[in-house]
C-alpha positions in Angstrom: 0.0 0.0 0.0 2.9 2.4 0.5 3.9 1.7 -3.1 0.3 2.7 -4.1 0.6 6.0 -2.2 3.9 6.7 -4.0 2.2 6.0 -7.4 -0.7 8.2 -6.5 1.7 11.1 -5.7 3.3 10.7 -9.1 0.1 10.9 -11.1 -0.6 14.0 -13.3 -4.0 14.4 -11.5 -5.8 12.7 -8.7 -9.5 11.9 -8.0 -10.0 12.8 -4.3 -13.3 12.7 -2.4 -13.7 15.4 0.2 -16.1 14.9 3.1 -17.6 17.5 5.4 -20.1 16.9 8.2 -21.0 20.1 10.0 -22.6 20.9 13.3 -26.0 21.4 11.7 -26.1 17.6 11.2 -28.1 17.9 8.0 -26.1 15.4 6.1 -22.7 14.3 4.7 -21.3 16.6 2.0 -19.4 14.4 -0.6 -17.3 16.3 -3.2 -15.5 14.4 -5.9 -12.6 16.6 -7.1 -10.1 16.2 -9.8 -6.9 17.8 -8.6 -3.5 18.4 -10.3 -0.3 20.0 -9.1 -0.1 21.6 -5.7 0.5 24.9 -3.8 -0.5 28.0 -5.7 -0.3 26.0 -9.0 -3.1 23.7 -7.8 -5.8 23.1 -10.4 -9.1 21.7 -9.0 -12.4 20.9 -10.6 -15.5 19.7 -8.8 -16.7 16.7 -10.8 -19.6 15.6 -8.6 -21.3 16.8 -5.4 -24.1 15.6 -3.2 -25.3 15.9 0.3 -26.4 12.6 1.7 -29.0 13.0 4.3 -28.6 11.6 7.8 -31.3 9.6 9.5 -32.9 11.0 12.7 -31.1 8.3 14.8 -27.7 9.5 13.6 -28.6 13.1 14.7 -29.9 11.9 18.0 -26.7 9.9 18.7 -24.4 12.8 17.9 -26.4 15.3 19.9 -25.9 12.9 22.9 -22.2 13.8 23.0 -21.9 17.0 21.0 -20.3 20.0 22.8 -21.1 18.4 26.2 -18.6 18.0 29.0 -20.4 15.2 30.7 -21.3 12.3 28.4 -21.7 8.5 28.1 -18.2 7.3 27.3 -19.6 4.1 25.8 -21.7 6.1 23.4 -18.7 8.2 22.4 -16.6 5.1 21.8 -19.3 3.4 19.8 -20.0 6.5 17.7 -16.4 6.7 16.5 -16.9 3.4 14.7 -20.6 4.0 13.9 -20.0 7.3 12.1 -17.1 5.8 10.2 -19.4 3.0 9.0 -22.2 5.4 8.1 -19.9 7.6 6.1 -18.4 4.7 4.3 -22.0 3.5 3.3 -22.9 7.0 2.1 -19.7 7.2 0.0 -20.3 3.8 -1.5 -23.9 4.8 -2.3 -22.8 8.1 -3.9 -20.3 6.4 -6.1 -22.9 3.8 -7.1 -25.3 6.5 -8.0 -22.7 8.3 -10.1 -21.7 4.9 -11.7 -18.1 5.4 -10.7 -16.1 2.4 -9.5 -14.5 2.8 -6.1 -11.2 1.8 -7.7 -11.1 5.0 -9.7 -10.8 7.1 -6.5 -7.3 7.8 -5.3 -8.2 8.8 -1.8 -10.8 10.2 0.6 -10.3 13.3 2.8 -12.5 12.8 5.8 -13.1 15.8 8.2 -15.1 13.6 10.6 -17.8 14.8 13.0 -16.7 17.4 15.5 -18.0 16.6 18.9 -15.8 18.9 21.1 -13.5 21.8 20.4 -11.3 22.9 23.3 -8.6 25.4 22.6 -7.2 27.1 25.7 -8.5 30.4 24.6 -12.0 28.9 25.0 -11.6 26.6 28.0 -9.2 28.9 30.0 -7.7 25.7 31.3 -3.9 26.0 30.9 -3.3 22.6 32.4 -4.4 21.0 29.1 -3.1 21.9 25.7 -5.2 23.0 22.8 -7.4 20.1 21.7 -10.3 19.2 19.4 -12.1 15.9 18.7 -13.5 14.8 15.4 -14.9 11.2 15.3 -15.7 8.8 12.5 -12.9 6.3 12.4 -11.0 6.5 9.1 -9.9 2.9 9.2 -13.6 1.9 9.0 -14.0 4.2 6.0 -10.9 2.9 4.3 -11.7 -0.8 4.8 -15.4 -0.5 3.8 -14.8 1.6 0.7 -11.4 0.0 -0.3 -10.0 3.6 -0.7 -7.0 5.2 1.1 -8.4 7.7 3.6 -6.9 10.8 5.2 -8.4 12.1 8.4 -7.8 14.1 11.6 -6.5 17.1 9.7 -7.0 19.4 12.7 -4.7 17.4 15.0 -1.5 18.3 13.1 -2.5 22.0 13.2 -2.7 21.8 17.0 0.4 19.7 17.4 2.3 22.4 15.4 1.1 25.2 17.6 -2.3 26.2 16.1 -5.8 25.9 17.6 -7.1 23.4 15.1 -9.6 25.9 13.5 -10.4 27.4 11.2 -8.4 25.5 8.5 -10.0 27.2 5.5 -7.1 29.6 5.1 -4.9 26.9 3.6 -7.1 26.1 0.6 -8.6 29.6 0.3 -5.1 31.2 0.1 -3.8 28.7 -2.5 -6.9 28.8 -4.7 -8.5 32.2 -4.5 -5.9 35.0 -4.0 -6.4 37.8 -6.6 -4.3 40.5 -8.1 -6.5 43.5 -7.2 -9.4 42.3 -5.0 -9.1 42.2 -1.2 -11.3 39.2 -0.5 -13.2 37.9 2.5 -14.3 34.3 1.9 -17.2 34.2 4.5 -18.5 30.8 5.5 -21.6 30.8 7.6 -21.9 27.3 9.1 -22.6 26.5 12.7 -19.9 29.0 13.5 -19.2 31.9 11.2 -15.7 32.3 9.9 -13.9 34.1 7.2 -10.6 33.9 5.3 -9.1 37.3 4.6 -7.0 37.3 1.4 -5.3 40.6 0.6 -4.5 41.5 -3.0 -1.1 40.7 -4.5 0.2 44.2 -3.9 -0.7 44.3 -0.2 1.8 43.9 2.6 -0.9 42.3 4.8 -1.0 38.5 5.4 -3.8 36.1 4.7 -5.5 34.5 7.7 -8.6 32.6 8.7 -10.6 33.4 11.8 -13.8 32.4 13.5 -16.1 35.3 14.0 -18.8 34.1 16.4 -22.2 32.3 16.0 -23.3 31.4 12.5 -26.3 29.2 12.5 -25.6 27.2 15.7 -27.8 29.0 18.3 -30.5 29.6 15.8 -30.6 25.9 14.9 -30.5 24.8 18.5 -33.3 27.2 19.4 -35.4 26.1 16.4 -35.1 22.5 17.4 -35.9 23.1 21.1 -38.9 25.4 20.5 -40.3 24.5 17.1 -39.0 20.9 16.6 -37.4 21.7 13.3 -33.7 21.4 12.3 -33.4 25.0 11.3 -35.3 28.2 10.6 -35.6 27.5 6.9 -35.8 30.6 4.8 -35.9 32.6 8.1 -39.7 32.1 8.2 -39.7 32.1 12.0 -37.3 35.1 12.4 -39.4 37.2 9.9 -42.4 36.9 12.2 -40.5 38.3 15.2 -39.2 41.7 16.4 -35.6 42.2 17.4 -35.3 42.7 21.2 -32.7 45.4 21.6 -31.8 44.7 25.3 -31.2 41.0 24.6 -29.2 41.8 21.4 -27.0 44.2 23.4 -26.4 41.6 26.0 -25.5 38.9 23.5 -22.9 41.3 22.0 -21.2 41.7 25.3 -19.3 38.3 25.0 -15.5 39.1 25.4 -14.6 36.7 22.6 -16.2 39.1 20.1 -13.6 41.7 20.9 -10.6 39.5 20.8 -8.0 40.1 18.0 -7.8 38.0 14.8 -7.3 35.2 14.2 -9.3 33.3 16.9 -11.4 30.3 17.2 -14.6 29.3 19.1 -17.4 26.8 18.9 -20.9 25.8 20.1 -19.2 25.1 23.5 -19.5 28.8 24.0 -22.4 29.9 21.7 -25.3 27.7 22.7 -28.7 27.8 24.4 -27.1 28.1 27.8 -25.4 31.3 26.6 -28.7 32.5 25.2 -30.6 31.8 28.5 -27.9 33.5 30.5 -28.1 36.6 28.3 -31.9 36.6 28.7 -31.6 36.6 32.5 -28.9 39.3 32.5 -31.0 41.6 30.2 -34.3 40.8 32.0 -36.1 39.5 29.0 -37.1 36.0 30.0 -40.7 36.0 28.8 -40.6 37.1 25.2 -42.1 35.4 22.2 -39.9 32.7 20.6 -40.2 34.4 17.2 -38.7 37.6 18.8 -35.8 35.5 20.1 -35.2 34.0 16.7 -35.3 37.5 15.1 -32.8 38.7 17.7 -30.5 35.7 17.1 -30.6 36.4 13.4 -29.5 39.9 14.0 -26.9 38.8 16.5 -25.2 36.6 13.8 -25.4 39.4 11.2 -24.0 42.0 13.5 -21.0 39.9 14.6 -20.2 39.2 10.9 -20.6 42.9 9.9 -18.4 44.1 12.8 -15.7 41.5 12.1 -15.4 42.4 8.4 -15.4 46.1 9.1 -12.7 45.7 11.7 -10.3 44.1 9.2 -11.3 46.2 6.2 -11.4 49.8 7.4 -8.4 51.0 5.4 -9.0 48.8 2.3 -10.6 49.5 -1.0 -11.9 47.1 -3.7 -13.3 44.7 -1.0 -15.3 41.7 -2.2 -17.1 39.3 0.1 -18.0 35.8 -1.1 -20.4 33.8 1.0 -20.7 30.0 1.5 -22.3 27.7 4.1 -25.8 27.2 5.3 -26.3 30.9 6.2 -26.2 31.7 2.5 -29.7 30.2 2.3 -31.1 32.4 5.0 -32.5 35.3 3.1 -33.0 37.5 6.1 -29.5 37.0 7.4 -28.1 37.7 3.9 -30.0 40.9 3.4 -28.8 42.2 6.8 -25.2 41.5 5.9 -25.6 43.3 2.6 -27.3 46.3 4.3 -24.6 46.4 6.9 -21.8 46.5 4.3 -23.2 48.7 1.6 -19.7 49.9 0.4 -18.6 46.3 -0.5 -19.5 43.8 -3.1 -21.3 40.9 -1.5 -22.1 37.8 -3.5 -22.3 34.0 -3.4 -19.1 31.9 -3.4 -20.5 30.4 -6.6 -19.0 33.4 -8.4 -15.5 31.9 -7.7 -16.5 28.8 -9.7 -17.3 26.3 -6.9 -20.7 25.3 -5.5 -20.8 27.2 -2.2 -22.4 24.2 -0.5 -19.5 22.1 -1.5 -16.7 24.5 -0.5 -15.6 23.0 2.8 -15.6 19.4 1.4 -13.6 20.7 -1.6 -11.1 22.4 0.7 -10.5 19.2 2.7 -9.8 17.4 -0.6 -7.2 20.0 -1.3 -5.6 19.5 2.1 -5.3 15.8 1.3 -3.7 16.6 -2.0 -1.1 18.9 -0.2 -0.3 16.0 2.1 0.2 13.6 -0.8 2.1 15.9 -3.2 2.5 19.3 -1.6 4.9 21.0 0.7 4.4 22.7 4.1 6.0 25.8 2.8 3.1 26.4 0.5 1.2 27.7 3.5 4.1 29.7 5.0 2.5 33.1 4.3 -0.6 32.6 6.4 -0.7 34.7 9.5 -0.4 33.1 12.9 -1.0 29.6 11.5 1.6 26.8 11.3 2.9 25.8 7.9 2.1 22.1 7.9 0.7 19.3 5.8 -2.2 17.7 7.6 -4.0 14.4 7.8 -3.4 10.9 9.1 -3.4 8.1 6.5 -5.6 5.0 6.9 -4.9 2.1 4.5 -7.7 -0.2 3.3 -5.7 -3.4 4.1 
């Protein structure tokens, strides 16, 4: 199998499947990419993309351990194998649907399912190093698909001195830097983050940073109060009125004032945080629709403030949006209203399906590990220059 890895690295191009399973738990993003070369010479095309839905049992199991400090260890242990098996089944099904033999795929890049993110900046516990945990055992994926699988990308980032997130800067920097545009590649997933890519003439450095809550609190609130996975099309938020005292309290979180780059997660921005802010602002008994409207504005405001903070002295600023938040029309309109001086558009304008972006970027990270060089990422601010991903062989 080592010889096979060597042969893959020598190919003119590679077929790599990138996987992404986010905190929204809507499904597994499967992106089949054709990739040639590496570094800033990388050429990548998205040949196929699908999101394979999860069953309710899958979501229920993951929610039993997700972002919780006290959990059932047996459930966590079992889920590591269970998620690997489920992801392998979904990959096999996607390839069957596409009528593509598994043997034509060179490797899989599996992000896994994040269940806990614990950098010291979030935990404040200096006894323990930065850490993060993504489960979905890659050996199970490799064995059940017959395809070499790379996983645990975030672990190398932490081992080399980073915080494990966000990793988007590596792919964004290599693929999407521009001669004249100052770009913000904004991803609104469970947590909102962006990659800032200055134009070629700038002395500034590229970096990726978490901003704050994306969809995570809205999704949690929608599930708890309306028994739906998300506020689809912002139908709930549109019925509500923004509660200004609650919004002001939500915006008091010190993380929001920290310098870039930084990282956070649902371990901070969750329903407990919301309820604490309600108590502190004295707005316990307000309509759920008003809370959803306020949470929508909270996400929009944190995004607007974070982009303004980095772009105050810049011209020709373009913002390209991906992630589930792109499909929230109320959130999108607020972002555009808050940044009227900038061009705001879908990530699709850069030639890749915005829903596939994160899965594509993990395929690129796998390609860098197979044929790239850590120095390709040496110009990214405050982030270690490393190649990431552990390799699992099918046999």
